[in-house]
N, C-alpha and C positions, 0 to 999 in steps of 0.2 A: 693365320694371324701374323702380323709383322713383328719380328723380333726387335728388341731394344738393347742398347748397350748400357742401360742404366736401370734403376729401380724406381723411377718416379711414379709409375702406375701403382706399385705396391705401397709406396709411401702415401700416395693420395688415398688409397683404400684404408690404410691405418688411420689417417687423419679423419676420414669420413666416419669410421667406426668410433673414434674418440668423441666426435661431435654427437653422434647418435647415442652413445653411451651416456654422455654428460646430460643430454636432454632427457633421456629415459630415466636416469637416476633422479633427476630433479622433479619431473612431472609425475612419475609413478611412485615417488617417495620411497625409493629403494634404500634400505639401510646399508651403509658401507663403512668399513673401518676408516677412521680419520687419515691414517697413513696412506691407504689405497686411494682415498679421495684426493689427497694432496698430490700423490704421484700422478693420478689421472689428469689433474688440473695443470701439472707442470709441463704437459705436452699438448698445448692447445692446437687443435686441428685447424682452426680457421687461420691462425698465423702461419702454420706450415703450408696451407694451401696458398696463401699470399706469396710466401717466399718462392714456392715452386713456380707459380705463375710469373713472378718477376723474372726468374731465371729463364724459363722456357719461352715466354713471349718476347723477351729481348733477343733470344736466339732466332726466333721466327722472323722478327722484324729484320734482323741482319741478313738472314737467308733470302728474304724476299724484298730487298731494297728496291729492285727494279721491277717488281711485280706486286704492287699493292693489292691488286684484285685477288690474287691467290691468297695473300695474307688475310684479307677481309673475309673471303669466302670460307676459309678454314675456320676462322673464329665463329662465324655464323653457324656453320654446320655442327660445331662442337657444343655450342651453348644453347641455341634456340630450340631445336626439335624437342628435347626432353622438357625444357621449360614450358613450351607451349602446350605439349601434351599433358603434362602434370596440371597446369592451370585449367585446361579444358576439362579434364576428368573431374577436378574439384568443382568446377562450375556446374557440370552435369549432376554431380552428387548433391550439391546444395540446392539445385532446382528441384530434384526429385524428393529431397527430404523437407522441402518447404522452408528452408532457412531464409530465402529471399522474399517470403510472403510479406507484403506491405512495404517493401523497399522500392524506391523509385528506380525505374529501369536504367536511367542514365548513371546512377551510382554503381549499379552492378557492372554495367559496361565499362565504366571508368576503372573500377577495380580490376576487371579482367584484362583490359588493354595494358594497364600498368604492370600487372603481374606477368603477362606474356611478353612484354617488351623489355622490361628492365628488372624483373623480379619483384616489382612493387617498391623497391628501394626501402624496404623495412616498414612501409606504411600499412597499417592494419585497420580496415573499416570497422566501425562500431557494430555493424550487423553480424559480425563473426564473434562478438564478445560472449554470446550466450551458448556458443557451440564448442564442445571439447574443452581445450585449455584456453580458449578465448582468442587465440592468434592462429590463423590458418597455416602459416608457414614462416616462422620467424627466421629460418636459416637463409631465406632468399635475399636478404639485404646484401649478402656478399656477392651475389650474382650481379647486382647493379654496380658494385664497386669494381668487379672484374671487367664488365663491359666498358665502363668509363676509362679504365686503365688501357684496354685494348685500343681505344681511340687516342688517348693521350700519348702513349709511348712512341708511335711512329712520328708524331709531331715533334716530340723532343729530339728524336734522332735526326731531324733536319738540321739541328745545330752542330752536327759533326762536320759540317763544311768548314768550321773553324778549327777542326782538329779533334782527335780522339781524347786528348787530355782535357780540352775545354769541355767536351760533353761529360766526361767523368766528373769534373768539378761541378757541373750543373746538377748531375744526379746526386752528388753528396750534399749540395746546398739544399736541394728540394727535400731530400731525406730528412735533414736536420730541421728544416722549416716545418715539414709535416709533423714531425715528432713534437716540436715546440707548440704547434697548433693543438695537437692532441692533449698535451699537458695543460695548455691554457684553458681548455674546456673540460677541466676536471678529469683528465685521462687516468689519473691515479685511482679514481673511483669508477672506472669503466665497468659497465654492466649494471650499475645501480640505477635503473631507468625510472624508478618510482620517485626519486628525490631530486631529479634534475629536469630542467626545462627542455622545450622542443629544440632550441638552437643547439644545446649541448648534445642531444641525441642525434641531431642532424650531422654534426661533426663526427661523432662516434661511428655512425653507420653510413658514411659516404667516403668517397675517394680521398678528399683532402686530409681526413683524420687517419687514414690507413695507408696512404702512399708510402710512408717510411718503411713499412714491412715489405711491401711489394718491391721497393727499390733496393732493399737488402739483397733480394734475389738477383735483381738486374746487375747490381755492382759486383756481386760474387761471380756472375757469369762473365762480366767484362774483365775481371781480374783473374780468371780461372787459370791462365797460364802460370801465374805466380802462386795461386792458392791451391791448384790441383794437387801438387805433390804433398801438401799438408792435409788434404781432405781425402783423396782417393785411397781406398783400402784401409782407412783408419777410423771407421765408425765406432768401434768398441772403445777406443781411446776418447773420442769426442763424446760418446754417450756417458762414460764414467765421469769425465770432466764436467759435463753439463749437469748431471745429477748432483755432483758435489757442489757446483756453483749455486744451484737453486736452493739446496738445503742449507748451505753455509750462509747465504744472504737472506734467508727467509725472515729472520727477526728484524733485520734492518729494513727489509722491503715492506714490512707491515706497519711502518711508521716510526719505529724506535729511533731511527737515525735522522729524522727530519725529511721534509719533502724533497730537498735537493738530492740527498743520498738515495731516497726512494726512486726518484726519476732516473738517476744514473744507473741504478741497479736494473731497473726495468729495461733501459736501452741495452745494457750489456747482456742481460739474460736473453732478450729477444734476438740480438745479434748472434749469440751463441747457439740459439735454437735454429737460426737460419743456416749457420755453418754446419751444425749437426745434420740438418735435413739434407743438404747437398752432399755431405760426406756419406750419408746412408745411401744416397742415390748412386754413388760411384764406388761403393764397397760391395763385396760379394756379388759382382756383376753377373747377371744371368739368374739370380735368385727370383726376381720378380717374374721373369718369363717362365721359369720352372714351376712356380706356384700358381700363377694366374693363367698360363697358357695363352698369353696375348689378350686376355679379356680385361676390361676395365669397368667395373660396376660402381666405382667410387662416386661418380657424379649422380647416377641414378639413385643410389642409396642416400646421398646427401639431399637430393631434391624431394624424395618421397617419404623419408622416415617420419617427419613431423605430421603430414596429413594422415599417415597410418596411426600414429599415436593419438591424434585428435579423434579418430573414429573409435578407438578402444576406450578412451576416456569418456566420450559422449554416451556410450552405451554401457556404462557401469563397469568397465574392465580396466579401471585406472589404478588398481592396487598393485603392490610390488610384485606379486606372483605372476602378473600378466605381462610384465616387462619383457622377459625373454621371447614370448610369443609375438609381441608387438615389434621387437627388434628383428625377429625372423621375417615378419611381414614386410618390413622396410627393406631387408636384404633381398627378399624375393622380388619385390617391385624393382629394385635396382638391377637385378639379373634380367628381368623381363624387359626393362627399358634398354639395356645393353643389347640383348639378343635380337629384339624385334625392331629397334629404332636406331639407337646410337651407332651400333656397329655398321648398319647399312648407310647411315649418313656419312660416316667416316670413309666408307667405300666410295661414296660420291665425291668426297674431297680428294681422294687419291686419283680418281678418274679425271676430275677437273684439272688437277695439277699436271697429269700426263697430257691432257688435251692442250694446255697452255704451252708445255714444253714442245709439243709437236708443232703448234702454230708458230712459236718462235723459231724452231728449226727450219720450217718452210720459208718463213720470211727471210731468214739468214741466207738460205740457198738462193732465193730469188734475188737478193741483193748482190750476192757473189756472181750470179749469172749476168746481172746487169753490168757489173764491173768487167767481166770477161768479154762481153759482147760490144762494149763501147770503147773505141780506141782513145788514145791520149788526146787526139784533136777532135774528138766527137764522131769520128767515122766508125762505121761498123766493121768489126773484125770477122772475116769469113771463116 
């Protein structure tokens, strides 16, 4: 396995575990002490994922500015294999269990193609409402957001022809505009899907309403020369400060200070979370490699945990005591996805990158050969 100089894989795993734990506690009705529940909710895994993606995808775009094919191929191989396999397994299970009985075939095909192409973008067909928790995989809306960001960011980078400072200003403006859009569509009530309409939920679960968190990561990456000394090796300080900030502002953030104060606190806390996430990636370097040995089961765990939970709940194993076993099942699926699929796909990505570099090297040598064999007046040099 390839060694890393940061802990992003470890942070992604912790973020995936937070999401899986949150979903499990909710759907298995696990009793939890209010303080622990508050602490768990203070480190939202989805927002950490978005920050990491904003940071790493910006780095990938900059690294492959002259080779968009490698950039696109890398993104496809990282996202789609596990997404397609997970959707296909669920399709087979639902066919075998008769869930699609009486459902028009085109509706099943439409769901499958949407799930396999963009994670379904958070859309859940009504024919899943009677199975398990009623939503086949509520976590996959983030995959659609990520894919849209993969497409958008290289387009935004075209604006750096007017200078790096101009592009930085564009990122800041878009970040603030996305946050304003999020607030405009009841972002302070985010997650309360029962009391708000379809348009509000469309903003909550799409790129426009989440771009601000992704761009936090991108902006931190672009300013890392300045921010690096403040972040690298200082995660314990950032962690202590973040926890203090969250609990010190909790009363105001719950509405006591008015919506303007609540919005400002949300922005500041999420920015602090982004800075903490990057600080953790560049502190205790090598810890991730030591613990994970180059393995990264975070995406597999994230994609598979809710289908596993659905099966448990459907077959009467939805009580609190079954949650640890269900979580273990999600982790095992994540491990299997990594070992038998994702790791192999990433190997293809490395081989593709090597092939592209070889092709570029050959073309460069051919160009140099042409220069050496053609004289200044067009005559051949012997």
